[in-house]
Backbone as ProteinMPNN parsed JSONL, in Angstrom:
{"seq_chain_A": "XXXXXXXXXXXXXXXXXXXXXXXXXXXXXXXXXXXXXXXXXXXXXXXXXXXXXXXXXXXXXXXXXXXXXXXXXXXXXXXXXXXXXXXXXXXXXXXXXXXXXXXXXXXXXXXXXXXXXXXXXXXXXXXXXXXXXXXXXXXXXXXXXXXXXXXXXXXXXXXXXXXXXXXXXXXXXXXXXXXXXXXXXXXXXXXXXXXXXXXXXXXXXXXXXXXX", "coords_chain_A": {"N_chain_A": [[-15.981, 25.037, 0.233], [-15.7, 21.654, -0.409], [-17.452, 18.637, 0.782], [-15.743, 16.474, 0.757], [-13.073, 17.371, 0.544], [-12.928, 18.669, 2.911], [-13.202, 16.398, 4.708], [-10.704, 14.999, 3.634], [-8.792, 17.162, 4.606], [-9.125, 17.109, 7.383], [-8.171, 14.501, 8.095], [-5.532, 14.639, 7.27], [-2.076, 15.295, 8.228], [0.54, 17.06, 9.645], [3.553, 17.103, 7.607], [5.779, 14.555, 7.884], [7.927, 14.175, 6.448], [9.355, 16.02, 4.654], [11.284, 16.576, 2.678], [11.408, 14.272, 1.075], [8.858, 14.011, 0.0], [9.094, 16.527, -1.519], [10.948, 15.575, -3.299], [9.562, 13.677, -4.433], [7.544, 15.157, -5.71], [9.132, 16.662, -7.48], [10.292, 15.095, -9.087], [8.222, 13.673, -10.34], [7.08, 11.348, -9.003], [4.841, 9.028, -8.12], [3.08, 8.8, -5.054], [1.767, 8.102, -2.016], [-1.41, 9.193, -1.33], [-1.921, 11.931, 1.395], [-4.091, 11.913, 3.155], [-4.964, 9.329, 2.892], [-2.724, 7.757, 3.728], [-2.546, 8.697, 6.535], [-5.011, 7.529, 7.416], [-4.122, 4.68, 6.962], [-1.775, 4.511, 8.66], [-3.372, 5.003, 11.199], [-4.785, 2.209, 11.203], [-2.931, 0.697, 11.708], [-1.726, 1.486, 14.217], [-4.026, 1.006, 15.646], [-4.124, -1.914, 15.532], [-1.783, -2.43, 16.282], [0.297, -3.275, 14.388], [3.523, -4.595, 13.288], [5.399, -6.004, 12.01], [5.766, -5.636, 8.607], [5.069, -6.118, 5.24], [5.555, -4.865, 2.356], [4.6, -4.295, -1.153], [5.893, -2.581, -3.568], [8.137, -0.239, -3.362], [8.894, 2.26, -4.194], [10.071, 5.614, -3.696], [10.34, 5.237, -1.045], [8.703, 6.36, 0.521], [6.011, 5.824, 1.652], [6.82, 3.56, 3.125], [8.67, 4.872, 5.074], [6.84, 6.525, 6.439], [5.291, 4.287, 7.637], [7.198, 3.187, 9.325], [7.387, 5.19, 10.974], [5.337, 5.118, 12.913], [5.784, 3.604, 15.049], [8.828, 2.677, 16.965], [8.995, 0.117, 17.138], [8.354, -1.183, 14.625], [8.925, -2.864, 11.755], [9.896, -2.984, 8.167], [9.639, -4.969, 5.433], [10.274, -4.377, 2.002], [9.47, -4.332, -1.251], [10.837, -3.752, -4.588], [11.2, -3.045, -8.066], [12.354, -1.404, -9.629], [15.743, 0.053, -10.151], [16.532, 2.53, -9.837], [14.744, 3.77, -8.235], [14.819, 2.062, -6.152], [17.538, 2.453, -5.179], [17.223, 5.251, -4.462], [15.37, 5.023, -2.49], [16.549, 3.603, -0.431], [18.718, 5.386, 0.204], [17.162, 7.509, 1.135], [16.278, 6.188, 3.574], [18.599, 5.669, 4.904], [19.19, 8.227, 5.512], [17.218, 8.982, 7.405], [17.827, 7.492, 9.388], [16.693, 4.936, 9.596], [17.55, 2.591, 8.663], [18.227, 0.075, 9.757], [15.985, -1.023, 10.298], [14.324, -1.463, 8.125], [14.029, -3.6, 5.293], [15.125, -3.555, 2.262], [14.135, -4.916, -0.717], [15.404, -5.681, -3.881], [13.926, -6.296, -6.589], [11.408, -7.928, -8.904], [8.351, -8.127, -7.81], [6.648, -9.875, -8.67], [8.321, -12.084, -9.715], [9.18, -13.056, -7.539], [10.006, -15.469, -4.815], [7.828, -16.168, -2.244], [8.417, -17.649, -0.24], [10.992, -17.035, 0.68], [10.788, -14.792, 2.273], [10.632, -15.352, 4.929], [8.799, -16.128, 7.692], [5.886, -14.888, 9.207], [3.507, -11.927, 8.579], [2.401, -9.001, 10.062], [1.155, -7.124, 8.697], [0.179, -6.552, 5.4], [1.078, -4.511, 2.563], [-0.15, -3.499, -0.3], [0.861, -1.847, -3.165], [1.77, -1.408, -5.934], [2.056, -2.279, -9.233], [-1.187, -1.624, -10.544], [-2.571, -3.393, -11.757], [-1.962, -5.753, -11.277], [-2.96, -6.272, -8.738], [-4.613, -8.503, -8.01], [-3.031, -10.853, -8.411], [-0.906, -10.091, -6.526], [-2.25, -10.299, -4.113], [-3.245, -12.81, -3.973], [-0.67, -14.189, -4.1], [0.695, -13.124, -1.766], [-0.887, -12.698, 0.422], [-1.292, -15.118, 2.049], [1.006, -15.162, 3.913], [0.179, -13.397, 5.765], [-0.364, -12.978, 9.171], [-3.147, -14.701, 10.798], [-5.899, -12.413, 11.658], [-4.535, -10.318, 10.865], [-3.608, -7.187, 8.814], [-4.501, -6.487, 5.404], [-3.659, -4.144, 3.127], [-4.669, -2.049, 0.514], [-3.837, 0.381, -1.995], [-4.943, 2.888, -4.116], [-7.518, 2.105, -5.213], [-9.261, 3.315, -6.911], [-8.254, 4.354, -8.947], [-7.948, 7.002, -9.605], [-10.515, 7.849, -10.334], [-11.162, 6.407, -12.589], [-12.221, 3.817, -12.275], [-14.852, 4.007, -12.637], [-15.458, 5.071, -15.126], [-17.357, 4.908, -18.088], [-16.624, 4.896, -20.995], [-13.697, 4.305, -22.292], [-11.103, 5.137, -24.198], [-8.36, 4.49, -24.402], [-6.639, 1.346, -24.862], [-5.122, 0.08, -23.089], [-5.531, 1.467, -20.52], [-8.124, 1.063, -20.167], [-8.185, -1.951, -19.991], [-6.408, -1.797, -17.46], [-8.54, -0.835, -15.831], [-10.511, -2.739, -16.004], [-9.356, -4.746, -14.637], [-8.618, -3.861, -12.027], [-11.411, -3.161, -11.032], [-12.482, -5.762, -11.333], [-10.936, -7.0, -9.364], [-11.727, -5.509, -7.083], [-14.294, -6.063, -6.928], [-14.464, -8.537, -6.633], [-13.301, -8.936, -4.016], [-15.189, -7.441, -2.597], [-17.166, -9.267, -2.809], [-16.529, -11.692, -1.489], [-16.897, -12.165, 1.328], [-15.199, -11.612, 3.345], [-13.738, -9.665, 5.949], [-13.868, -6.387, 5.282], [-13.145, -3.059, 4.169], [-13.939, -0.544, 1.865], [-12.523, 2.486, 1.291], [-13.3, 6.129, 0.772], [-10.773, 7.642, 0.668], [-7.914, 9.55, -0.216], [-6.736, 8.044, -3.161], [-8.611, 5.998, -2.955], [-8.849, 3.547, -0.813], [-8.486, 0.162, 0.213], [-9.205, -1.839, 2.823], [-8.474, -4.634, 4.539], [-9.457, -7.487, 6.728], [-7.676, -9.979, 7.786], [-8.753, -13.164, 8.338], [-9.256, -16.255, 9.973], [-9.989, -19.426, 7.951], [-13.371, -19.841, 7.404], [-14.292, -18.128, 9.505], [-15.021, -15.815, 8.566], [-17.37, -13.03, 8.072]], "CA_chain_A": [[-15.159, 23.955, 0.506], [-16.633, 20.613, -0.65], [-17.227, 17.893, 1.876], [-14.636, 15.491, 0.6], [-12.035, 18.176, 0.826], [-13.229, 18.918, 4.385], [-12.434, 15.251, 5.186], [-9.272, 14.939, 3.316], [-8.135, 18.131, 5.488], [-8.953, 16.536, 8.61], [-7.313, 13.402, 8.024], [-4.067, 14.896, 6.93], [-1.407, 15.627, 9.567], [1.838, 17.932, 9.252], [4.343, 16.251, 6.792], [7.099, 14.121, 8.595], [9.292, 13.852, 5.462], [9.08, 16.988, 3.484], [12.319, 16.411, 1.617], [10.949, 12.979, 0.46], [7.617, 14.653, -0.67], [9.482, 17.454, -2.473], [11.534, 14.891, -4.243], [8.672, 12.964, -5.309], [6.854, 16.018, -6.626], [10.014, 17.235, -8.312], [10.653, 13.907, -10.122], [6.952, 13.024, -10.586], [6.996, 9.922, -8.535], [3.493, 8.793, -7.584], [3.173, 8.353, -3.807], [0.469, 7.794, -1.47], [-1.99, 10.61, -0.793], [-1.604, 12.104, 2.772], [-5.222, 11.401, 3.905], [-5.004, 7.727, 2.793], [-1.531, 7.489, 4.379], [-3.043, 8.763, 7.917], [-5.941, 6.15, 7.745], [-3.366, 3.514, 7.223], [-1.278, 4.477, 10.072], [-4.166, 4.617, 12.363], [-5.071, 0.994, 11.456], [-1.542, 0.012, 12.205], [-1.872, 1.809, 15.576], [-5.189, 0.163, 16.258], [-3.868, -3.452, 15.377], [-0.432, -2.889, 16.894], [1.084, -4.064, 13.216], [4.803, -4.331, 13.65], [6.141, -6.74, 10.755], [5.199, -5.148, 7.364], [5.54, -6.61, 4.073], [5.075, -3.749, 1.494], [4.796, -4.552, -2.48], [6.174, -1.346, -4.304], [8.786, 0.694, -2.482], [9.205, 3.583, -5.02], [11.35, 6.144, -2.973], [10.367, 4.782, 0.413], [7.818, 7.556, 1.258], [5.137, 5.227, 2.72], [7.757, 2.765, 4.255], [9.204, 5.787, 6.155], [5.702, 6.823, 7.385], [4.871, 3.225, 8.394], [8.093, 3.018, 10.385], [7.266, 6.504, 12.021], [4.145, 4.79, 13.724], [6.358, 3.102, 16.322], [10.03, 2.156, 16.714], [8.969, -1.621, 16.99], [7.929, -1.207, 13.246], [9.983, -3.318, 10.776], [9.396, -3.139, 6.985], [10.333, -5.482, 4.111], [9.714, -3.546, 0.913], [9.975, -4.954, -2.623], [10.981, -2.638, -5.583], [11.891, -3.641, -9.287], [13.087, -0.039, -10.451], [16.902, 0.133, -9.59], [16.857, 4.031, -9.382], [13.865, 3.914, -7.079], [15.252, 1.149, -4.826], [18.622, 3.165, -4.556], [16.801, 6.365, -3.738], [14.668, 4.865, -1.208], [17.922, 3.438, 0.444], [19.412, 6.851, 0.506], [16.187, 8.186, 2.405], [16.317, 5.324, 4.844], [19.742, 5.824, 5.582], [19.226, 9.728, 6.054], [16.442, 9.282, 8.602], [18.382, 6.624, 10.454], [15.844, 3.785, 9.914], [18.109, 1.342, 7.48], [18.399, -1.278, 10.575], [14.403, -1.46, 10.501], [14.087, -1.817, 6.732], [14.735, -4.669, 4.259], [14.55, -3.082, 0.762], [14.526, -5.998, -1.816], [15.559, -5.157, -5.338], [13.239, -7.513, -7.349], [10.069, -7.903, -9.299], [7.541, -9.03, -6.683], [6.028, -11.259, -9.522], [9.275, -13.186, -9.681], [9.819, -13.566, -6.117], [9.342, -16.677, -3.819], [7.228, -15.694, -1.107], [8.727, -18.354, 0.984], [12.182, -16.213, 1.016], [10.641, -13.573, 3.184], [10.677, -16.052, 6.204], [7.931, -15.631, 8.759], [4.494, -14.138, 8.742], [3.693, -10.646, 8.689], [1.245, -8.384, 10.584], [0.324, -6.339, 7.707], [0.746, -6.465, 3.752], [0.586, -3.183, 1.916], [0.08, -3.578, -1.745], [1.077, -0.379, -4.003], [2.612, -1.431, -7.056], [1.236, -1.89, -10.389], [-2.533, -1.743, -9.961], [-3.385, -4.395, -12.887], [-1.517, -7.013, -10.601], [-3.431, -6.398, -7.378], [-5.203, -9.962, -7.514], [-1.715, -11.696, -8.263], [-0.15, -9.798, -5.226], [-3.217, -10.698, -3.0], [-3.157, -14.317, -4.112], [0.656, -14.761, -3.399], [1.432, -12.796, -0.29], [-1.639, -12.534, 1.646], [-0.997, -16.267, 2.844], [1.955, -14.725, 4.623], [-0.105, -12.439, 6.871], [-1.106, -13.864, 10.125], [-4.662, -14.371, 11.112], [-6.043, -11.318, 12.506], [-3.565, -9.091, 10.325], [-4.353, -6.391, 7.862], [-4.129, -6.324, 4.11], [-4.227, -2.919, 2.616], [-4.422, -2.006, -1.165], [-4.013, 1.416, -2.248], [-5.469, 3.223, -5.515], [-8.529, 1.282, -6.015], [-10.219, 4.011, -7.6], [-7.705, 4.768, -10.305], [-8.464, 8.489, -10.07], [-12.057, 7.811, -10.916], [-11.126, 5.501, -13.925], [-12.89, 2.594, -12.24], [-16.525, 4.058, -12.868], [-15.798, 5.641, -16.479], [-17.807, 4.002, -19.066], [-15.999, 5.058, -22.376], [-12.072, 4.658, -22.069], [-10.432, 4.97, -25.482], [-7.052, 3.567, -24.363], [-6.821, -0.15, -24.533], [-4.198, -0.253, -21.542], [-6.163, 2.104, -19.324], [-9.428, -0.029, -20.517], [-7.505, -3.219, -19.189], [-6.287, -1.615, -16.177], [-9.829, -0.46, -15.174], [-11.252, -3.77, -15.861], [-8.388, -5.661, -13.69], [-9.022, -3.367, -10.918], [-12.7, -3.28, -10.647], [-12.803, -7.338, -10.923], [-10.474, -7.187, -7.932], [-12.379, -4.82, -5.969], [-15.554, -6.801, -6.772], [-14.16, -9.983, -5.744], [-12.991, -8.814, -2.524], [-16.41, -7.183, -1.86], [-18.368, -10.39, -2.694], [-15.806, -12.842, -0.88], [-17.357, -12.5, 2.595], [-13.816, -11.199, 3.751], [-14.011, -8.358, 6.37], [-13.199, -5.415, 4.259], [-13.694, -1.89, 3.899], [-13.579, 0.555, 0.697], [-12.663, 3.869, 1.84], [-13.13, 7.151, -0.083], [-9.669, 8.604, 1.298], [-6.939, 9.508, -1.166], [-7.174, 7.555, -4.452], [-9.405, 4.812, -2.588], [-8.085, 2.511, 0.192], [-9.321, -0.942, 0.613], [-8.738, -2.447, 4.13], [-9.169, -6.301, 4.509], [-8.8, -7.984, 7.993], [-7.526, -11.554, 7.63], [-9.221, -14.061, 9.514], [-9.052, -17.802, 9.884], [-11.196, -19.854, 7.115], [-14.596, -20.132, 7.949], [-14.711, -17.063, 10.343], [-15.434, -14.455, 8.171], [-19.271, -13.126, 7.903]], "C_chain_A": [[-16.258, 22.801, 0.347], [-16.215, 19.468, 0.634], [-16.035, 17.009, 1.893], [-13.29, 16.305, 0.872], [-11.868, 18.502, 2.195], [-12.367, 17.705, 5.184], [-11.016, 14.907, 5.032], [-8.497, 16.012, 4.37], [-7.915, 17.549, 6.761], [-8.296, 15.347, 8.804], [-6.038, 13.476, 7.862], [-3.33, 15.418, 8.137], [-0.014, 16.606, 8.823], [2.973, 16.605, 8.583], [5.51, 15.876, 7.605], [8.327, 14.356, 7.761], [9.246, 14.908, 4.53], [10.288, 16.836, 2.378], [12.084, 15.317, 0.604], [9.609, 13.472, -0.549], [8.202, 15.418, -1.814], [10.156, 16.472, -3.631], [10.584, 14.116, -5.215], [8.001, 13.891, -6.343], [7.798, 16.654, -7.843], [10.073, 16.246, -9.61], [9.345, 13.168, -10.724], [6.92, 11.641, -10.21], [5.858, 9.924, -7.825], [3.707, 8.125, -6.153], [1.858, 8.348, -3.11], [-0.187, 9.21, -1.042], [-2.109, 10.713, 0.897], [-2.94, 11.64, 3.716], [-5.367, 9.97, 4.044], [-3.957, 7.279, 3.762], [-1.849, 7.448, 6.027], [-3.963, 7.855, 8.393], [-5.06, 5.125, 7.834], [-2.449, 3.631, 8.482], [-2.167, 4.197, 11.387], [-4.42, 3.44, 12.294], [-3.935, 0.4, 11.955], [-1.528, 0.168, 13.81], [-2.723, 0.89, 16.439], [-4.891, -1.375, 16.473], [-2.485, -3.782, 16.211], [0.412, -3.748, 15.702], [2.652, -3.504, 13.423], [5.741, -4.883, 12.507], [5.31, -6.183, 9.706], [5.775, -5.652, 6.371], [4.783, -5.58, 2.822], [5.509, -4.314, -0.225], [4.779, -3.068, -3.207], [6.851, -0.21, -3.387], [8.546, 2.144, -2.96], [10.265, 4.112, -4.311], [11.169, 5.847, -1.625], [9.614, 5.807, 1.154], [6.814, 6.926, 2.316], [5.674, 4.348, 3.428], [8.082, 3.834, 5.255], [8.041, 5.917, 6.961], [5.421, 5.732, 8.218], [5.836, 2.95, 9.791], [8.02, 4.094, 11.504], [6.05, 6.003, 12.953], [4.814, 4.296, 14.94], [7.805, 2.592, 16.013], [10.039, 0.89, 16.705], [8.566, -1.964, 15.351], [9.088, -1.733, 12.486], [9.407, -3.558, 9.571], [10.255, -3.862, 5.949], [9.628, -4.927, 2.955], [10.288, -4.068, -0.183], [9.814, -4.003, -3.657], [11.646, -3.233, -6.817], [12.791, -2.646, -9.701], [14.375, -0.051, -9.644], [17.171, 1.767, -9.216], [15.918, 4.231, -8.17], [14.372, 3.326, -5.94], [16.567, 2.084, -4.546], [18.276, 4.607, -3.781], [16.074, 6.389, -2.473], [15.634, 4.348, -0.069], [18.465, 4.681, 1.074], [18.504, 7.512, 1.714], [16.193, 7.308, 3.603], [17.432, 5.623, 5.695], [19.688, 7.389, 6.208], [18.361, 9.799, 7.064], [16.91, 8.248, 9.578], [17.356, 5.331, 10.502], [16.437, 2.529, 9.023], [18.071, 0.207, 8.364], [16.969, -1.587, 10.624], [13.758, -1.635, 9.068], [14.747, -2.807, 5.976], [14.27, -4.446, 2.952], [15.192, -4.271, -0.29], [14.676, -5.606, -3.184], [15.201, -6.259, -6.104], [11.84, -7.158, -7.863], [9.558, -8.769, -8.397], [6.812, -10.207, -7.475], [6.988, -12.341, -9.763], [9.85, -13.728, -8.497], [9.191, -14.802, -5.455], [8.928, -16.229, -2.542], [7.91, -16.488, 0.212], [10.313, -17.771, 1.511], [12.146, -15.182, 2.102], [10.541, -14.015, 4.615], [9.564, -15.377, 7.3], [6.817, -15.078, 8.183], [4.583, -12.575, 9.29], [2.361, -10.04, 9.462], [0.232, -7.658, 9.682], [1.16, -6.589, 6.277], [0.152, -5.226, 3.345], [0.818, -3.225, 0.401], [-0.081, -2.342, -2.492], [1.87, -0.471, -4.969], [1.624, -1.258, -8.28], [-0.16, -2.507, -10.188], [-3.116, -2.999, -10.935], [-2.961, -5.775, -12.081], [-2.071, -7.052, -9.076], [-3.874, -7.966, -6.953], [-3.913, -11.053, -7.495], [-1.166, -11.316, -6.611], [-0.852, -10.423, -4.01], [-3.109, -12.303, -2.945], [-1.736, -14.706, -3.579], [1.333, -14.324, -2.142], [0.49, -12.795, 0.69], [-1.555, -13.927, 2.542], [0.06, -16.214, 3.91], [1.586, -13.943, 5.632], [-0.857, -13.44, 7.794], [-2.691, -13.625, 10.36], [-4.954, -13.333, 12.054], [-5.31, -10.051, 11.825], [-4.484, -8.332, 9.251], [-3.469, -6.514, 6.401], [-4.535, -5.026, 3.538], [-3.915, -2.597, 1.041], [-4.708, -0.511, -1.328], [-4.428, 1.691, -3.974], [-6.353, 2.409, -6.262], [-9.479, 1.954, -6.596], [-9.32, 4.485, -8.91], [-7.944, 6.158, -10.769], [-9.689, 8.649, -10.781], [-12.046, 6.974, -12.219], [-12.141, 4.292, -13.62], [-14.635, 2.679, -12.664], [-16.452, 4.846, -14.382], [-16.146, 4.562, -17.266], [-17.153, 3.877, -20.38], [-14.511, 5.301, -22.038], [-11.674, 4.35, -23.441], [-9.264, 4.284, -25.763], [-7.377, 2.278, -24.078], [-6.207, -0.419, -23.166], [-5.167, 0.18, -20.674], [-7.519, 1.362, -19.302], [-9.12, -1.23, -19.544], [-7.488, -2.797, -18.017], [-7.584, -1.478, -15.136], [-10.482, -1.711, -14.843], [-10.524, -4.947, -14.728], [-8.764, -5.183, -12.283], [-10.24, -3.366, -10.062], [-12.988, -4.862, -10.479], [-12.075, -7.554, -9.656], [-11.453, -6.914, -6.89], [-13.639, -5.647, -5.636], [-15.551, -8.048, -6.25], [-13.985, -9.861, -4.506], [-14.244, -8.291, -1.752], [-17.554, -8.363, -1.79], [-17.773, -11.761, -2.06], [-16.298, -13.137, 0.534], [-16.172, -12.268, 3.522], [-14.229, -9.92, 4.788], [-13.226, -7.206, 5.746], [-13.915, -4.127, 4.27], [-13.201, -0.989, 2.767], [-13.663, 1.93, 1.005], [-12.352, 5.142, 1.035], [-11.926, 8.183, 0.419], [-8.668, 8.5, -0.019], [-7.418, 9.144, -2.586], [-7.921, 6.111, -4.06], [-8.426, 3.865, -1.801], [-9.076, 1.435, 0.489], [-8.438, -1.398, 1.618], [-9.311, -3.751, 4.286], [-8.395, -6.73, 5.815], [-9.112, -9.381, 7.658], [-7.982, -12.404, 8.822], [-9.169, -15.526, 9.005], [-10.292, -18.403, 8.987], [-12.444, -20.145, 7.943], [-15.005, -19.105, 8.951], [-14.982, -15.782, 9.919], [-16.822, -14.45, 7.859], [-19.524, -12.653, 6.396]], "O_chain_A": [[-17.401, 22.879, 0.798], [-15.15, 19.391, 1.247], [-15.392, 16.816, 2.925], [-12.42, 15.697, 1.496], [-10.735, 18.618, 2.662], [-11.383, 17.807, 5.917], [-10.254, 14.6, 5.948], [-7.519, 15.543, 4.953], [-6.793, 17.446, 7.257], [-7.787, 15.228, 9.919], [-5.314, 12.548, 8.221], [-3.979, 15.966, 9.028], [0.221, 16.708, 7.619], [3.102, 15.468, 9.039], [6.239, 16.773, 8.028], [9.447, 14.648, 8.181], [9.05, 14.514, 3.381], [10.019, 17.028, 1.192], [12.493, 15.407, -0.553], [9.554, 13.219, -1.753], [7.919, 15.098, -2.969], [9.855, 16.653, -4.811], [10.747, 13.953, -6.425], [7.873, 13.599, -7.533], [7.344, 17.056, -8.914], [9.938, 16.553, -10.794], [9.44, 12.204, -11.483], [6.738, 10.781, -11.072], [5.74, 10.737, -6.909], [4.372, 7.097, -6.025], [0.857, 8.623, -3.771], [0.432, 10.139, -0.522], [-2.352, 9.722, 1.586], [-2.812, 11.102, 4.815], [-5.795, 9.423, 5.06], [-4.276, 6.441, 4.606], [-1.538, 6.488, 6.733], [-3.894, 7.38, 9.526], [-5.147, 4.51, 8.897], [-2.485, 2.708, 9.296], [-1.875, 3.461, 12.329], [-4.397, 3.009, 13.447], [-4.107, -0.536, 12.736], [-1.36, -0.786, 14.57], [-2.433, 0.259, 17.455], [-5.343, -1.996, 17.435], [-2.125, -4.869, 16.661], [1.085, -4.735, 16.001], [2.96, -2.334, 13.654], [6.732, -4.253, 12.138], [4.093, -6.24, 9.884], [7.003, -5.732, 6.408], [3.592, -5.646, 2.517], [6.655, -4.699, -0.455], [3.713, -2.479, -3.381], [6.171, 0.61, -2.769], [8.089, 3.037, -2.247], [11.299, 3.461, -4.161], [12.06, 6.324, -0.922], [9.891, 6.08, 2.322], [6.72, 7.293, 3.487], [5.126, 4.16, 4.513], [7.688, 3.598, 6.397], [8.084, 5.497, 8.117], [5.28, 5.942, 9.423], [5.445, 2.629, 10.913], [8.456, 3.963, 12.647], [5.877, 6.761, 13.908], [4.275, 4.664, 15.984], [8.023, 2.11, 14.901], [11.058, 0.347, 16.279], [8.524, -3.147, 15.014], [10.164, -1.137, 12.534], [8.418, -4.291, 9.591], [11.378, -3.471, 5.63], [8.4, -5.006, 2.925], [11.499, -4.29, -0.203], [8.747, -3.393, -3.72], [12.649, -3.921, -6.629], [13.916, -2.942, -10.104], [14.221, -0.163, -8.428], [17.983, 2.101, -8.354], [16.329, 4.83, -7.176], [14.404, 3.906, -4.854], [16.541, 2.509, -3.391], [18.862, 5.019, -2.78], [16.046, 7.283, -1.627], [15.463, 4.684, 1.103], [18.605, 4.884, 2.28], [18.884, 7.902, 2.818], [16.096, 7.871, 4.693], [17.358, 5.805, 6.911], [20.145, 7.633, 7.325], [18.599, 10.735, 7.827], [16.297, 8.187, 10.643], [17.289, 4.741, 11.58], [15.713, 1.57, 8.758], [17.86, -0.843, 7.757], [16.777, -2.695, 11.124], [12.576, -1.975, 9.02], [15.975, -2.88, 5.994], [13.253, -4.966, 2.493], [16.377, -4.459, -0.565], [13.658, -5.042, -3.584], [16.018, -7.153, -6.323], [11.18, -6.248, -7.362], [10.021, -9.877, -8.128], [6.472, -11.275, -6.965], [6.562, -13.469, -10.007], [10.728, -14.586, -8.399], [7.996, -15.076, -5.567], [9.805, -15.9, -1.743], [7.93, -16.064, 1.367], [10.736, -18.064, 2.629], [13.126, -14.764, 2.719], [10.378, -13.163, 5.488], [9.602, -14.19, 7.624], [6.685, -14.81, 6.988], [5.379, -12.107, 10.103], [1.316, -10.688, 9.405], [-0.991, -7.57, 9.784], [2.368, -6.76, 6.113], [-0.987, -4.867, 3.644], [1.933, -2.992, -0.065], [-1.177, -1.783, -2.449], [2.784, 0.353, -5.017], [0.707, -0.443, -8.383], [-0.328, -3.649, -9.762], [-4.224, -3.458, -10.657], [-3.615, -6.801, -12.268], [-1.59, -7.863, -8.284], [-3.584, -8.521, -5.893], [-3.845, -11.957, -6.662], [-1.065, -12.146, -5.707], [-0.247, -10.956, -3.08], [-2.901, -12.91, -1.894], [-1.66, -15.514, -2.654], [2.255, -14.906, -1.572], [0.885, -12.884, 1.853], [-1.758, -13.811, 3.751], [0.081, -17.096, 4.769], [2.437, -13.667, 6.477], [-1.63, -14.346, 7.483], [-3.303, -12.579, 10.143], [-4.381, -13.287, 13.143], [-5.511, -8.907, 12.233], [-5.622, -8.63, 8.889], [-2.249, -6.603, 6.264], [-5.74, -4.79, 3.456], [-2.868, -2.975, 0.516], [-5.758, -0.089, -0.844], [-4.248, 0.865, -4.869], [-6.233, 2.04, -7.431], [-10.542, 1.392, -6.857], [-9.915, 4.999, -9.857], [-8.107, 6.5, -11.94], [-9.869, 9.461, -11.69], [-13.092, 6.95, -12.868], [-12.814, 3.81, -14.531], [-15.408, 1.753, -12.909], [-17.546, 5.245, -14.784], [-15.542, 3.489, -17.276], [-17.118, 2.759, -20.894], [-14.137, 6.372, -21.561], [-11.939, 3.218, -23.845], [-8.987, 3.673, -26.795], [-8.218, 1.976, -23.231], [-6.768, -1.064, -22.28], [-5.726, -0.686, -20.002], [-7.944, 1.089, -18.179], [-9.727, -1.42, -18.49], [-8.38, -3.201, -17.27], [-7.633, -1.888, -13.976], [-10.965, -1.916, -13.729], [-11.159, -5.825, -14.142], [-9.177, -5.983, -11.444], [-10.276, -3.502, -8.839], [-13.691, -5.223, -9.535], [-12.602, -8.311, -8.842], [-11.916, -7.699, -6.063], [-14.025, -5.91, -4.497], [-16.429, -8.564, -5.558], [-14.517, -10.694, -3.772], [-14.43, -8.554, -0.564], [-18.514, -8.425, -1.023], [-18.428, -12.802, -2.104], [-16.147, -14.281, 0.962], [-16.26, -12.855, 4.601], [-15.101, -9.166, 4.356], [-11.995, -7.186, 5.756], [-15.141, -4.076, 4.368], [-12.004, -0.7, 2.769], [-14.738, 2.531, 0.997], [-11.203, 5.272, 0.613], [-12.142, 9.389, 0.54], [-8.654, 7.503, -0.74], [-8.316, 9.769, -3.148], [-7.806, 5.161, -4.835], [-7.327, 3.527, -2.241], [-10.216, 1.637, 0.906], [-7.214, -1.419, 1.496], [-10.521, -3.952, 4.176], [-7.208, -6.511, 6.057], [-10.189, -9.901, 7.367], [-7.62, -12.303, 9.994], [-9.059, -15.864, 7.827], [-11.437, -18.0, 9.189], [-12.406, -20.652, 9.063], [-16.182, -19.198, 9.3], [-15.152, -14.807, 10.651], [-17.458, -15.434, 7.482], [-20.67, -12.598, 5.95]]}, "name": "protein", "num_of_chains": 1, "seq": "XXXXXXXXXXXXXXXXXXXXXXXXXXXXXXXXXXXXXXXXXXXXXXXXXXXXXXXXXXXXXXXXXXXXXXXXXXXXXXXXXXXXXXXXXXXXXXXXXXXXXXXXXXXXXXXXXXXXXXXXXXXXXXXXXXXXXXXXXXXXXXXXXXXXXXXXXXXXXXXXXXXXXXXXXXXXXXXXXXXXXXXXXXXXXXXXXXXXXXXXXXXXXXXXXXXX"}
């Protein structure tokens, strides 16, 4: 067993939503890796995050896990794909959490953040990876001071360190994700790049001038 496999096993927990996981695997829906998911939930627990904004619902897998942290957690989640949005709503109903989640069917790039009403304790970005910069710039102002911003898939399954990429689209995505990662690393914000799952970026939002 390699060391990273050992850490992955230590970070993982028994699956709370096996039918959602099975659906994702059957229909090849990308979902958050279990070790990264548990690290995110741990950060939610540590900070007491209750009002969450998620960019990229997919079938509701990560939202269900965030809602499982505490009965006080509420999630606003945005998804542009009609079928994914419908499936997520079905799962929210199945698990009895529909009253704590607001699923929005819309392209997050076309949404006016003002319509979201109020501040959030945490922003979770897990949509089109080439738009991490856009989502960060447009939605992080709605995270309270001291809140969390978490970005998944910052390693692109290793693509971020590949030197020779033949596909123009894959190369462009790598460049965008790498540029965003480097921008955060150089920004002075309190942040951690964690080698769990496909890479998890955790940022603590601080008042301007208080970052180190």
